[in-house]
C-alpha positions as CSV (number, residue, x, y, z in Angstrom):
1,M,-21.8,38.5,-120.2
2,I,-19.8,35.5,-118.2
3,T,-17.9,38.7,-116.8
4,M,-21.1,40.1,-115.2
5,I,-22.2,37.0,-113.7
6,K,-18.4,36.6,-112.1
7,F,-19.2,39.9,-110.8
8,F,-22.4,39.2,-109.5
9,R,-21.2,35.6,-107.6
10,R,-18.1,37.8,-105.7
11,L,-20.8,40.1,-105.0
12,I,-22.9,37.5,-103.4
13,L,-19.8,36.1,-101.9
14,I,-18.5,39.4,-100.1
15,S,-22.1,39.8,-99.0
16,L,-22.0,36.5,-97.1
17,L,-18.7,36.9,-95.6
18,L,-19.7,40.3,-94.6
19,Q,-22.8,38.5,-92.7
20,V,-20.5,36.3,-91.2
21,L,-18.1,38.7,-89.7
22,F,-20.5,41.2,-88.6
23,I,-24.0,40.3,-88.3
24,S,-23.2,36.9,-86.3
25,P,-21.1,38.5,-83.5
26,F,-24.3,41.2,-83.0
27,Q,-26.6,38.5,-82.6
28,A,-24.3,36.4,-80.5
29,F,-23.9,39.6,-78.0
30,A,-27.6,40.2,-78.4
31,E,-28.0,36.9,-77.1
32,S,-26.1,37.5,-73.8
33,Q,-27.5,38.8,-70.9
34,E,-27.0,40.0,-67.1
35,A,-28.0,38.7,-64.1
36,I,-26.6,39.7,-60.6
37,F,-27.6,37.5,-57.3
38,A,-26.3,37.3,-53.7
39,G,-27.0,34.0,-51.8
40,G,-24.4,33.5,-49.3
41,C,-21.0,32.9,-50.1
42,F,-19.9,33.8,-53.4
43,W,-17.3,30.8,-53.9
44,C,-20.9,28.5,-53.4
45,L,-22.8,30.4,-55.7
46,E,-20.8,31.3,-58.5
47,H,-19.9,26.8,-58.4
48,D,-23.1,26.1,-58.2
49,L,-24.7,28.6,-61.5
50,E,-21.6,28.4,-63.7
51,K,-22.3,24.6,-64.1
52,I,-25.7,25.2,-65.9
53,D,-25.8,24.4,-69.5
54,G,-26.1,28.3,-71.3
55,I,-24.0,30.0,-68.3
56,I,-21.3,32.3,-70.4
57,S,-19.4,33.3,-67.3
58,A,-19.9,33.6,-63.2
59,E,-17.7,36.1,-61.3
60,S,-17.9,36.7,-57.9
61,G,-18.1,40.3,-56.6
62,Y,-19.8,42.9,-54.3
63,S,-22.6,44.7,-55.1
64,G,-25.6,46.7,-53.2
65,G,-23.4,48.9,-51.6
66,E,-22.1,52.7,-51.7
67,L,-18.6,52.0,-51.1
68,I,-16.1,52.6,-54.0
69,N,-13.5,49.8,-54.6
70,P,-14.6,47.7,-51.9
71,T,-12.2,44.7,-50.8
72,Y,-12.7,41.5,-49.6
73,E,-11.4,43.1,-46.3
74,N,-13.5,46.5,-46.5
75,H,-17.0,45.9,-48.4
76,N,-19.4,47.5,-46.0
77,G,-22.9,47.9,-47.2
78,H,-22.2,45.5,-49.7
79,K,-23.4,41.7,-50.7
80,E,-21.0,39.3,-51.9
81,V,-23.0,38.3,-55.1
82,V,-22.2,36.8,-58.3
83,K,-22.4,38.1,-61.6
84,V,-23.9,35.7,-64.5
85,I,-23.5,36.5,-68.4
86,F,-25.9,34.1,-69.8
87,N,-26.9,33.3,-73.5
88,S,-30.6,33.8,-73.8
89,S,-31.3,31.7,-76.3
90,I,-29.9,28.5,-74.3
91,I,-31.2,29.7,-70.9
92,T,-33.9,32.2,-70.3
93,Y,-33.6,34.5,-67.2
94,K,-36.8,32.9,-65.7
95,E,-35.0,29.4,-65.6
96,L,-32.1,31.0,-64.2
97,L,-34.3,32.1,-61.3
98,E,-35.4,28.8,-60.9
99,N,-31.6,27.5,-60.7
100,Y,-30.7,30.5,-58.2
101,W,-33.8,29.8,-55.5
102,I,-32.7,26.0,-55.6
103,N,-29.4,27.4,-54.2
104,V,-30.3,29.9,-51.5
105,D,-32.7,29.1,-48.0
106,P,-35.1,31.4,-48.9
107,F,-36.5,31.8,-45.2
108,D,-32.7,32.9,-44.2
109,G,-33.0,37.2,-44.5
110,N,-30.1,37.5,-41.6
111,G,-27.3,35.7,-44.2
112,Q,-26.9,31.8,-45.9
113,F,-25.8,29.0,-44.0
114,C,-23.2,29.3,-41.7
115,D,-22.6,33.0,-42.8
116,R,-24.2,35.4,-41.0
117,G,-24.7,39.3,-41.4
118,N,-25.4,41.7,-44.0
119,S,-22.8,40.6,-46.8
120,Y,-24.8,37.1,-47.3
121,K,-28.2,38.1,-47.1
122,P,-29.8,36.9,-50.2
123,V,-31.2,39.4,-52.7
124,I,-31.8,39.1,-56.5
125,F,-30.4,42.3,-58.2
126,T,-32.5,43.3,-61.2
127,T,-31.1,45.4,-64.3
128,N,-34.2,46.2,-65.9
129,K,-37.9,46.1,-65.6
130,E,-38.4,43.2,-67.4
131,Q,-36.1,41.2,-64.9
132,K,-38.2,42.5,-61.4
133,S,-41.0,41.6,-63.0
134,E,-40.1,37.8,-63.8
135,A,-38.3,37.9,-60.0
136,K,-41.5,39.0,-58.5
137,E,-43.6,36.7,-60.3
138,S,-40.7,33.9,-59.5
139,K,-41.2,34.7,-55.8
140,Q,-45.1,33.8,-55.9
141,I,-44.1,31.0,-57.9
142,I,-41.7,29.6,-55.2
143,S,-44.0,30.7,-52.2
144,M,-46.8,28.3,-53.5
145,A,-44.4,25.6,-54.5
146,L,-43.3,25.5,-51.0
147,N,-46.9,26.6,-49.5
148,V,-45.9,29.1,-47.5
149,P,-47.0,33.2,-47.2
150,L,-44.9,35.2,-49.4
151,D,-43.8,37.4,-46.1
152,Q,-42.0,34.3,-45.2
153,L,-39.5,34.2,-48.2
154,K,-36.8,36.4,-47.3
155,V,-35.1,36.8,-50.5
156,E,-35.0,40.5,-51.6
157,I,-35.7,42.1,-55.1
158,L,-33.6,45.2,-55.5
159,D,-32.8,47.2,-58.5
160,S,-29.1,46.5,-59.7
161,K,-25.9,48.6,-58.4
162,T,-22.3,48.7,-59.6
163,F,-20.7,45.3,-59.3
164,W,-17.3,45.5,-58.2
165,I,-15.4,42.0,-59.0
166,A,-13.6,40.9,-56.4
167,E,-10.1,40.0,-55.5
168,N,-8.3,37.3,-58.5
169,Y,-8.1,34.5,-55.8
170,H,-11.8,34.3,-55.3
171,Q,-12.4,33.5,-58.7
172,D,-13.3,29.9,-59.6
173,Y,-12.2,29.0,-55.6
174,A,-13.9,25.5,-55.9
175,V,-11.8,24.7,-59.0
176,K,-8.5,26.2,-57.7
177,N,-9.4,24.9,-53.9
178,P,-11.3,22.0,-54.0
179,L,-10.2,20.4,-50.9
180,K,-10.6,23.9,-48.9
181,Y,-14.0,24.8,-50.7
182,N,-15.7,20.9,-50.0
183,F,-14.6,21.1,-46.3
184,Y,-16.0,24.7,-46.7
185,R,-19.0,24.0,-47.8
186,T,-19.8,20.6,-45.9
187,S,-19.0,22.3,-42.4
188,C,-21.1,25.1,-43.2
189,G,-23.9,23.0,-43.8
190,R,-25.3,24.3,-47.3
191,D,-26.3,21.2,-49.0
192,N,-27.9,19.6,-46.0
193,R,-30.1,22.7,-45.4
194,L,-30.7,23.1,-49.2
195,K,-31.7,19.0,-49.4
196,K,-34.1,19.8,-46.2
197,V,-35.6,22.9,-48.1
198,W,-36.0,21.9,-51.5
199,G,-36.3,17.9,-51.3
200,R,-39.8,18.2,-50.8
201,I,-40.5,19.4,-54.0
């Protein structure tokens, strides 16, 4: 009888260990989701988004075009984007969208701040139908919050394409090069414009 009790205790212990080793990692993986945003210079957007609670990682890169293996020198057709991996049990996609909107100028469809051209146009790239629905809903909410017609908001909502990670020196640029980054951000007028757009809501 004692031997049988010991056997069951060991069985329970093994079962618990298996749950820790195998089930928990899968649960953590299931909670991790991906989002891709374009919003002007990827140095700035990456730095703004990676500070948010629940963000696992933020990487600068290129997406939206057809060119294979784009580079900073040649990414014709692509936008500068940031791929965010986030823990959806801490921050939802809707909440992430809210943070995205307040870090871009939604009225500028020809670039962002001092950066002009296709590479810098604001885009929400959605990875599935749920993200697309929530992105469209968020655009309507922003339209009402800013009290402007929907067609005045120039942020596009598009299906995601292949994400190409940018060169290593672009990753965490704000952390690696704080003086250059702060000078660029200030001279580009990013924060002044964001305050003007979003300071009233």
